[in-house]
FIKOLZA-1660 file (N, C-alpha, C; in steps of 0.1 Angstrom, whole numbers, plus 5000, padded with zeros to 4 digits):
% residues 179
   i   px   py   pz ch aa at
   1 2483 4299 7765  A  M  N
   1 2483 4291 7778  A  M CA
   1 2469 4288 7782  A  M  C
   2 2467 4275 7786  A  S  N
   2 2454 4271 7790  A  S CA
   2 2450 4277 7804  A  S  C
   3 2438 4281 7805  A  H  N
   3 2433 4286 7818  A  H CA
   3 2427 4275 7827  A  H  C
   4 2427 4263 7821  A  E  N
   4 2423 4251 7829  A  E CA
   4 2434 4241 7831  A  E  C
   5 2444 4246 7837  A  L  N
   5 2456 4238 7840  A  L CA
   5 2453 4226 7849  A  L  C
   6 2444 4228 7858  A  H  N
   6 2440 4217 7867  A  H CA
   6 2434 4205 7860  A  H  C
   7 2428 4208 7849  A  L  N
   7 2422 4197 7840  A  L CA
   7 2433 4192 7831  A  L  C
   8 2441 4200 7825  A  K  N
   8 2452 4196 7816  A  K CA
   8 2462 4187 7823  A  K  C
   9 2465 4190 7836  A  Y  N
   9 2475 4182 7843  A  Y CA
   9 2469 4173 7854  A  Y  C
  10 2456 4170 7853  A  R  N
  10 2450 4161 7862  A  R CA
  10 2456 4147 7859  A  R  C
  11 2459 4140 7870  A  P  N
  11 2465 4126 7868  A  P CA
  11 2455 4117 7860  A  P  C
  12 2461 4109 7851  A  K  N
  12 2453 4100 7843  A  K CA
  12 2456 4085 7846  A  K  C
  13 2465 4083 7855  A  S  N
  13 2469 4069 7859  A  S CA
  13 2471 4069 7874  A  S  C
  14 2470 4057 7880  A  L  N
  14 2473 4056 7894  A  L CA
  14 2487 4060 7898  A  L  C
  15 2496 4057 7889  A  D  N
  15 2510 4061 7892  A  D CA
  15 2513 4076 7892  A  D  C
  16 2504 4084 7886  A  S  N
  16 2506 4098 7886  A  S CA
  16 2498 4106 7897  A  S  C
  17 2492 4098 7906  A  V  N
  17 2485 4104 7917  A  V CA
  17 2495 4108 7928  A  V  C
  18 2494 4120 7932  A  L  N
  18 2504 4125 7942  A  L CA
  18 2499 4123 7957  A  L  C
  19 2508 4119 7965  A  G  N
  19 2505 4119 7979  A  G CA
  19 2495 4110 7985  A  G  C
  20 2491 4100 7977  A  Q  N
  20 2480 4091 7982  A  Q CA
  20 2485 4076 7980  A  Q  C
  21 2498 4074 7983  A  D  N
  21 2503 4060 7980  A  D CA
  21 2496 4049 7988  A  D  C
  22 2491 4052 8000  A  H  N
  22 2484 4042 8007  A  H CA
  22 2471 4038 8000  A  H  C
  23 2464 4047 7994  A  V  N
  23 2452 4044 7987  A  V CA
  23 2455 4038 7973  A  V  C
  24 2465 4043 7966  A  V  N
  24 2469 4038 7953  A  V CA
  24 2473 4024 7954  A  V  C
  25 2481 4021 7964  A  N  N
  25 2486 4007 7966  A  N CA
  25 2475 3997 7969  A  N  C
  26 2466 4001 7977  A  S  N
  26 2454 3993 7980  A  S CA
  26 2445 3991 7968  A  S  C
  27 2443 4001 7960  A  I  N
  27 2435 4000 7948  A  I CA
  27 2443 3991 7938  A  I  C
  28 2456 3993 7936  A  K  N
  28 2463 3984 7927  A  K CA
  28 2462 3970 7931  A  K  C
  29 2463 3967 7944  A  H  N
  29 2462 3953 7949  A  H CA
  29 2448 3948 7945  A  H  C
  30 2438 3955 7947  A  S  N
  30 2424 3951 7944  A  S CA
  30 2423 3948 7929  A  S  C
  31 2429 3957 7921  A  I  N
  31 2428 3955 7906  A  I CA
  31 2436 3942 7902  A  I  C
  32 2448 3940 7908  A  S  N
  32 2456 3929 7904  A  S CA
  32 2450 3915 7908  A  S  C
  33 2442 3916 7919  A  E  N
  33 2435 3904 7924  A  E CA
  33 2421 3903 7917  A  E  C
  34 2418 3912 7908  A  N  N
  34 2405 3912 7901  A  N CA
  34 2394 3913 7911  A  N  C
  35 2395 3921 7921  A  N  N
  35 2386 3922 7933  A  N CA
  35 2383 3936 7936  A  N  C
  36 2381 3944 7927  A  L  N
  36 2377 3958 7930  A  L CA
  36 2363 3959 7935  A  L  C
  37 2361 3965 7947  A  P  N
  37 2348 3966 7952  A  P CA
  37 2338 3974 7943  A  P  C
  38 2326 3970 7943  A  H  N
  38 2316 3977 7935  A  H CA
  38 2311 3990 7941  A  H  C
  39 2314 3992 7954  A  S  N
  39 2309 4005 7961  A  S CA
  39 2321 4010 7968  A  S  C
  40 2326 4022 7964  A  L  N
  40 2337 4028 7970  A  L CA
  40 2333 4041 7976  A  L  C
  41 2340 4045 7987  A  L  N
  41 2337 4058 7994  A  L CA
  41 2351 4065 7996  A  L  C
  42 2353 4076 7989  A  F  N
  42 2365 4084 7990  A  F CA
  42 2362 4096 7999  A  F  C
  43 2370 4098 8009  A  T  N
  43 2368 4109 8018  A  T CA
  43 2381 4116 8020  A  T  C
  44 2380 4129 8022  A  G  N
  44 2392 4138 8024  A  G CA
  44 2389 4152 8020  A  G  C
  45 2399 4160 8023  A  S  N
  45 2398 4175 8020  A  S CA
  45 2395 4177 8006  A  S  C
  46 2391 4189 8003  A  S  N
  46 2388 4193 7989  A  S CA
  46 2402 4194 7981  A  S  C
  47 2402 4188 7969  A  G  N
  47 2413 4189 7961  A  G CA
  47 2424 4178 7963  A  G  C
  48 2421 4168 7971  A  V  N
  48 2431 4158 7973  A  V CA
  48 2431 4146 7963  A  V  C
  49 2420 4145 7954  A  G  N
  49 2420 4135 7944  A  G CA
  49 2409 4125 7944  A  G  C
  50 2398 4128 7951  A  K  N
  50 2387 4118 7952  A  K CA
  50 2381 4116 7939  A  K  C
  51 2377 4126 7932  A  T  N
  51 2370 4125 7919  A  T CA
  51 2381 4120 7909  A  T  C
  52 2393 4125 7909  A  T  N
  52 2403 4120 7900  A  T CA
  52 2405 4105 7901  A  T  C
  53 2407 4100 7913  A  L  N
  53 2408 4086 7915  A  L CA
  53 2396 4078 7910  A  L  C
  54 2384 4084 7911  A  S  N
  54 2372 4077 7906  A  S CA
  54 2373 4076 7891  A  S  C
  55 2377 4087 7884  A  R  N
  55 2378 4087 7870  A  R CA
  55 2389 4077 7865  A  R  C
  56 2400 4077 7872  A  I  N
  56 2411 4068 7869  A  I CA
  56 2406 4053 7870  A  I  C
  57 2399 4050 7881  A  L  N
  57 2393 4037 7882  A  L CA
  57 2384 4033 7871  A  L  C
  58 2375 4043 7867  A  A  N
  58 2366 4040 7856  A  A CA
  58 2374 4037 7843  A  A  C
  59 2385 4044 7841  A  S  N
  59 2393 4041 7829  A  S CA
  59 2400 4027 7830  A  S  C
  60 2404 4023 7842  A  Y  N
  60 2410 4010 7844  A  Y CA
  60 2400 3999 7841  A  Y  C
  61 2388 4002 7843  A  L  N
  61 2377 3992 7840  A  L CA
  61 2373 3992 7826  A  L  C
  62 2379 4001 7818  A  G  N
  62 2376 4002 7804  A  G CA
  62 2364 4011 7800  A  G  C
  63 2359 4019 7810  A  C  N
  63 2348 4028 7808  A  C CA
  63 2352 4039 7799  A  C  C
  64 2343 4042 7789  A  S  N
  64 2345 4054 7781  A  S CA
  64 2337 4065 7788  A  S  C
  65 2337 4077 7783  A  D  N
  65 2330 4088 7789  A  D CA
  65 2315 4086 7789  A  D  C
  66 2310 4078 7779  A  T  N
  66 2295 4075 7779  A  T CA
  66 2291 4065 7789  A  T  C
  67 2301 4058 7795  A  D  N
  67 2299 4047 7805  A  D CA
  67 2299 4053 7819  A  D  C
  68 2303 4065 7821  A  I  N
  68 2305 4072 7834  A  I CA
  68 2293 4081 7836  A  I  C
  69 2287 4079 7848  A  I  N
  69 2276 4087 7852  A  I CA
  69 2281 4096 7863  A  I  C
  70 2283 4108 7861  A  E  N
  70 2289 4117 7871  A  E CA
  70 2278 4126 7876  A  E  C
  71 2275 4126 7889  A  M  N
  71 2264 4134 7895  A  M CA
  71 2270 4142 7906  A  M  C
  72 2266 4155 7907  A  N  N
  72 2270 4163 7918  A  N CA
  72 2258 4164 7927  A  N  C
  73 2259 4158 7939  A  A  N
  73 2248 4158 7948  A  A CA
  73 2245 4171 7954  A  A  C
  74 2253 4181 7952  A  A  N
  74 2250 4195 7956  A  A CA
  74 2238 4200 7948  A  A  C
  75 2236 4195 7936  A  N  N
  75 2225 4199 7927  A  N CA
  75 2215 4188 7926  A  N  C
  76 2219 4175 7925  A  M  N
  76 2210 4164 7923  A  M CA
  76 2210 4155 7935  A  M  C
  77 2202 4159 7945  A  N  N
  77 2203 4152 7958  A  N CA
  77 2190 4146 7964  A  N  C
  78 2180 4147 7956  A  G  N
  78 2167 4142 7960  A  G CA
  78 2164 4127 7957  A  G  C
  79 2153 4123 7962  A  V  N
  79 2149 4109 7960  A  V CA
  79 2146 4106 7945  A  V  C
  80 2140 4116 7938  A  D  N
  80 2137 4114 7924  A  D CA
  80 2150 4113 7916  A  D  C
  81 2161 4120 7920  A  D  N
  81 2173 4118 7913  A  D CA
  81 2179 4104 7915  A  D  C
  82 2178 4100 7928  A  A  N
  82 2183 4086 7931  A  A CA
  82 2175 4075 7924  A  A  C
  83 2162 4078 7923  A  R  N
  83 2153 4068 7916  A  R CA
  83 2157 4067 7901  A  R  C
  84 2159 4079 7895  A  E  N
  84 2163 4079 7881  A  E CA
  84 2177 4072 7879  A  E  C
  85 2186 4074 7888  A  L  N
  85 2199 4068 7887  A  L CA
  85 2197 4052 7888  A  L  C
  86 2189 4048 7898  A  D  N
  86 2186 4034 7900  A  D CA
  86 2180 4028 7887  A  D  C
  87 2172 4035 7881  A  K  N
  87 2166 4030 7868  A  K CA
  87 2176 4029 7857  A  K  C
  88 2185 4039 7856  A  N  N
  88 2195 4040 7846  A  N CA
  88 2206 4029 7847  A  N  C
  89 2209 4025 7859  A  I  N
  89 2220 4015 7861  A  I CA
  89 2216 4001 7858  A  I  C
  90 2203 3999 7857  A  Q  N
  90 2198 3985 7855  A  Q CA
  90 2202 3980 7841  A  Q  C
  91 2204 3989 7832  A  Y  N
  91 2207 3985 7818  A  Y CA
  91 2222 3985 7816  A  Y  C
  92 2227 3974 7809  A  K  N
  92 2241 3974 7805  A  K CA
  92 2243 3984 7794  A  K  C
  93 2256 3987 7792  A  T  N
  93 2260 3996 7782  A  T CA
  93 2260 3988 7768  A  T  C
  94 2259 3995 7757  A  L  N
  94 2260 3989 7744  A  L CA
  94 2274 3984 7742  A  L  C
  95 2284 3990 7747  A  S  N
  95 2298 3986 7745  A  S CA
  95 2301 3974 7753  A  S  C
  96 2293 3970 7763  A  G  N
  96 2297 3959 7772  A  G CA
  96 2306 3963 7783  A  G  C
  97 2310 3976 7784  A  N  N
  97 2318 3981 7795  A  N CA
  97 2309 3983 7807  A  N  C
  98 2315 3983 7819  A  P  N
  98 2308 3986 7831  A  P CA
  98 2303 4000 7831  A  P  C
  99 2293 4003 7839  A  K  N
  99 2288 4016 7842  A  K CA
  99 2295 4020 7855  A  K  C
 100 2300 4033 7855  A  F  N
 100 2307 4038 7867  A  F CA
 100 2300 4051 7872  A  F  C
 101 2295 4050 7883  A  V  N
 101 2287 4062 7889  A  V CA
 101 2297 4069 7899  A  V  C
 102 2299 4082 7896  A  I  N
 102 2307 4090 7905  A  I CA
 102 2297 4100 7911  A  I  C
 103 2296 4099 7924  A  M  N
 103 2287 4108 7931  A  M CA
 103 2295 4118 7939  A  M  C
 104 2297 4130 7934  A  D  N
 104 2305 4141 7941  A  D CA
 104 2296 4147 7951  A  D  C
 105 2303 4152 7962  A  E  N
 105 2296 4159 7973  A  E CA
 105 2284 4150 7978  A  E  C
 106 2287 4137 7979  A  C  N
 106 2276 4128 7983  A  C CA
 106 2270 4131 7996  A  C  C
 107 2277 4138 8005  A  H  N
 107 2272 4141 8018  A  H CA
 107 2259 4150 8017  A  H  C
 108 2257 4156 8005  A  R  N
 108 2245 4164 8003  A  R CA
 108 2233 4157 7999  A  R  C
 109 2234 4144 7997  A  L  N
 109 2222 4136 7994  A  L CA
 109 2212 4136 8005  A  L  C
 110 2199 4136 8002  A  S  N
 110 2189 4136 8013  A  S CA
 110 2188 4122 8019  A  S  C
 111 2182 4121 8030  A  G  N
 111 2180 4108 8037  A  G CA
 111 2172 4099 8028  A  G  C
 112 2162 4104 8021  A  A  N
 112 2154 4096 8012  A  A CA
 112 2162 4091 8000  A  A  C
 113 2171 4099 7995  A  A  N
 113 2179 4095 7984  A  A CA
 113 2188 4084 7988  A  A  C
 114 2194 4085 8000  A  W  N
 114 2203 4074 8005  A  W CA
 114 2195 4061 8007  A  W  C
 115 2183 4062 8012  A  D  N
 115 2174 4051 8014  A  D CA
 115 2171 4044 8000  A  D  C
 116 2169 4052 7990  A  M  N
 116 2166 4047 7977  A  M CA
 116 2179 4040 7971  A  M  C
 117 2191 4045 7974  A  L  N
 117 2203 4039 7969  A  L CA
 117 2208 4027 7977  A  L  C
 118 2203 4025 7989  A  L  N
 118 2208 4014 7997  A  L CA
 118 2208 4000 7990  A  L  C
 119 2198 3996 7984  A  K  N
 119 2197 3983 7978  A  K CA
 119 2207 3983 7966  A  K  C
 120 2207 3993 7957  A  P  N
 120 2216 3992 7946  A  P CA
 120 2231 3992 7950  A  P  C
 121 2234 3998 7961  A  I  N
 121 2247 3998 7966  A  I CA
 121 2251 3984 7972  A  I  C
 122 2241 3979 7980  A  E  N
 122 2243 3966 7986  A  E CA
 122 2244 3955 7977  A  E  C
 123 2236 3955 7966  A  E  N
 123 2235 3945 7957  A  E CA
 123 2237 3951 7943  A  E  C
 124 2248 3957 7941  A  A  N
 124 2251 3963 7928  A  A CA
 124 2251 3953 7917  A  A  C
 125 2245 3956 7906  A  P  N
 125 2246 3947 7894  A  P CA
 125 2260 3945 7890  A  P  C
 126 2264 3934 7885  A  E  N
 126 2277 3931 7882  A  E CA
 126 2284 3941 7873  A  E  C
 127 2276 3948 7865  A  H  N
 127 2282 3958 7855  A  H CA
 127 2282 3972 7861  A  H  C
 128 2280 3974 7874  A  V  N
 128 2279 3987 7879  A  V CA
 128 2289 3989 7891  A  V  C
 129 2296 4000 7891  A  Y  N
 129 2305 4004 7902  A  Y CA
 129 2300 4018 7907  A  Y  C
 130 2301 4020 7920  A  F  N
 130 2297 4033 7926  A  F CA
 130 2310 4039 7932  A  F  C
 131 2312 4052 7931  A  S  N
 131 2322 4059 7938  A  S CA
 131 2316 4071 7944  A  S  C
 132 2316 4071 7957  A  F  N
 132 2310 4082 7965  A  F CA
 132 2322 4091 7970  A  F  C
 133 2321 4104 7967  A  C  N
 133 2332 4113 7971  A  C CA
 133 2326 4124 7981  A  C  C
 134 2333 4125 7992  A  T  N
 134 2328 4135 8002  A  T CA
 134 2340 4141 8010  A  T  C
 135 2337 4153 8014  A  T  N
 135 2346 4160 8024  A  T CA
 135 2341 4159 8038  A  T  C
 136 2329 4153 8039  A  E  N
 136 2322 4153 8052  A  E CA
 136 2317 4139 8055  A  E  C
 137 2326 4130 8059  A  I  N
 137 2322 4116 8061  A  I CA
 137 2311 4115 8072  A  I  C
 138 2311 4124 8082  A  S  N
 138 2302 4123 8093  A  S CA
 138 2287 4124 8088  A  S  C
 139 2285 4129 8076  A  K  N
 139 2272 4131 8071  A  K CA
 139 2267 4119 8062  A  K  C
 140 2276 4109 8061  A  I  N
 140 2272 4097 8053  A  I CA
 140 2266 4087 8063  A  I  C
 141 2254 4083 8060  A  P  N
 141 2247 4073 8069  A  P CA
 141 2256 4061 8071  A  P  C
 142 2256 4056 8084  A  K  N
 142 2264 4044 8087  A  K CA
 142 2260 4032 8079  A  K  C
 143 2247 4031 8075  A  T  N
 143 2243 4020 8067  A  T CA
 143 2250 4020 8053  A  T  C
 144 2253 4032 8048  A  I  N
 144 2260 4033 8035  A  I CA
 144 2275 4030 8038  A  I  C
 145 2281 4036 8048  A  Q  N
 145 2295 4035 8051  A  Q CA
 145 2299 4020 8052  A  Q  C
 146 2290 4012 8059  A  T  N
 146 2294 3998 8061  A  T CA
 146 2293 3990 8048  A  T  C
 147 2286 3995 8038  A  R  N
 147 2285 3988 8025  A  R CA
 147 2294 3992 8014  A  R  C
 148 2303 4002 8018  A  C  N
 148 2313 4007 8008  A  C CA
 148 2327 4004 8013  A  C  C
 149 2336 4002 8004  A  H  N
 149 2350 4001 8008  A  H CA
 149 2355 4015 8009  A  H  C
 150 2360 4019 8021  A  S  N
 150 2363 4033 8023  A  S CA
 150 2378 4036 8021  A  S  C
 151 2381 4047 8015  A  Y  N
 151 2395 4052 8014  A  Y CA
 151 2396 4066 8019  A  Y  C
 152 2405 4068 8029  A  V  N
 152 2406 4082 8034  A  V CA
 152 2419 4088 8028  A  V  C
 153 2417 4099 8020  A  L  N
 153 2428 4105 8013  A  L CA
 153 2433 4116 8023  A  L  C
 154 2446 4118 8023  A  K  N
 154 2452 4128 8031  A  K CA
 154 2456 4140 8023  A  K  C
 155 2459 4151 8030  A  D  N
 155 2463 4163 8023  A  D CA
 155 2477 4160 8017  A  D  C
 156 2479 4166 8005  A  V  N
 156 2491 4164 7997  A  V CA
 156 2502 4173 8004  A  V  C
 157 2514 4167 8006  A  C  N
 157 2524 4175 8013  A  C CA
 157 2530 4186 8004  A  C  C
 158 2535 4196 8011  A  Y  N
 158 2540 4208 8005  A  Y CA
 158 2551 4205 7994  A  Y  C
 159 2560 4196 7997  A  D  N
 159 2571 4193 7987  A  D CA
 159 2565 4188 7974  A  D  C
 160 2555 4179 7975  A  D  N
 160 2549 4173 7963  A  D CA
 160 2542 4184 7955  A  D  C
 161 2535 4193 7962  A  L  N
 161 2528 4204 7956  A  L CA
 161 2538 4214 7949  A  L  C
 162 2548 4217 7956  A  R  N
 162 2559 4226 7950  A  R CA
 162 2565 4219 7937  A  R  C
 163 2568 4206 7938  A  D  N
 163 2573 4199 7926  A  D CA
 163 2563 4200 7915  A  D  C
 164 2551 4198 7918  A  L  N
 164 2540 4198 7907  A  L CA
 164 2539 4212 7901  A  L  C
 165 2540 4223 7909  A  V  N
 165 2539 4236 7904  A  V CA
 165 2551 4239 7895  A  V  C
 166 2563 4235 7900  A  D  N
 166 2575 4237 7892  A  D CA
 166 2574 4230 7878  A  D  C
 167 2569 4217 7879  A  F  N
 167 2567 4210 7866  A  F CA
 167 2558 4217 7857  A  F  C
 168 2546 4221 7862  A  V  N
 168 2536 4227 7853  A  V CA
 168 2541 4240 7848  A  V  C
 169 2548 4248 7856  A  A  N
 169 2554 4261 7852  A  A CA
 169 2564 4258 7840  A  A  C
 170 2572 4248 7842  A  G  N
 170 2582 4245 7831  A  G CA
 170 2575 4241 7818  A  G  C
 171 2564 4232 7819  A  E  N
 171 2557 4228 7807  A  E CA
 171 2550 4239 7801  A  E  C
 172 2545 4249 7808  A  E  N
 172 2538 4260 7803  A  E CA
 172 2546 4273 7800  A  E  C
 173 2559 4271 7802  A  N  N
 173 2568 4283 7800  A  N CA
 173 2565 4295 7809  A  N  C
 174 2562 4292 7821  A  I  N
 174 2558 4302 7831  A  I CA
 174 2571 4304 7840  A  I  C
 175 2575 4316 7842  A  T  N
 175 2586 4319 7851  A  T CA
 175 2580 4322 7865  A  T  C
 176 2585 4314 7875  A  L  N
 176 2581 4316 7889  A  L CA
 176 2591 4325 7896  A  L  C
 177 2586 4334 7904  A  I  N
 177 2594 4342 7912  A  I CA
 177 2593 4338 7927  A  I  C
 178 2604 4335 7933  A  E  N
 178 2604 4331 7947  A  E CA
 178 2604 4343 7956  A  E  C
 179 2597 4343 7967  A  N  N
 179 2597 4354 7977  A  N CA
 179 2605 4349 7989  A  N  C
% end
C-alpha cells in the first residue's frame, strides 16, 4: 500500500476536482474560449485544491514537468528569488510549450519580491502563465490582486470527502470501520 495516497489519488483533470464546480466551470469556459488568463490567484483553506488546479491547468496547456516552475514562497520569498524567476521566464522552452509558474504560499513573499514580480505579472510574456496559491488573501498586495484573475475555493463538503475516502479504501483494499 502506498503511503502517499494523497498524491496517488490527486485529481488529474478538471472533471475529477471535488467540490469546486464554480471554479472548474469558470476555468473550462476560459479554456473553451481560448482565453485563459496569464495570471491566476487561487485562494482558500489548506487542502481544497489550489495547487492541484494549477497543475491541471499546466497540463491542459500542454506543459510537461520541465515546463512547470513550482516555488514554495515559504522558502523562496526574497527579491533575489523573484529576480531569478523573472530572468528564467524570459526564455521560451525548447519544446515550445508554455512555462507555468506555480507559487505556493505566495502570501509569504516579501514586499520587495512582489514589487519585482509586478511587471512580469502585468505584462506576462505570451509563453508564461502564473498561478499564485494562498490561504491568506489579505496578505497579497492589492496591486497584485487587481492584476490576477481570482478564484476563491471553498471547503469540500463532508459527503464528497466521505465518498472519496470510501473510493480510496476500496481501491486500496482497506476495510473501514464506522463508529
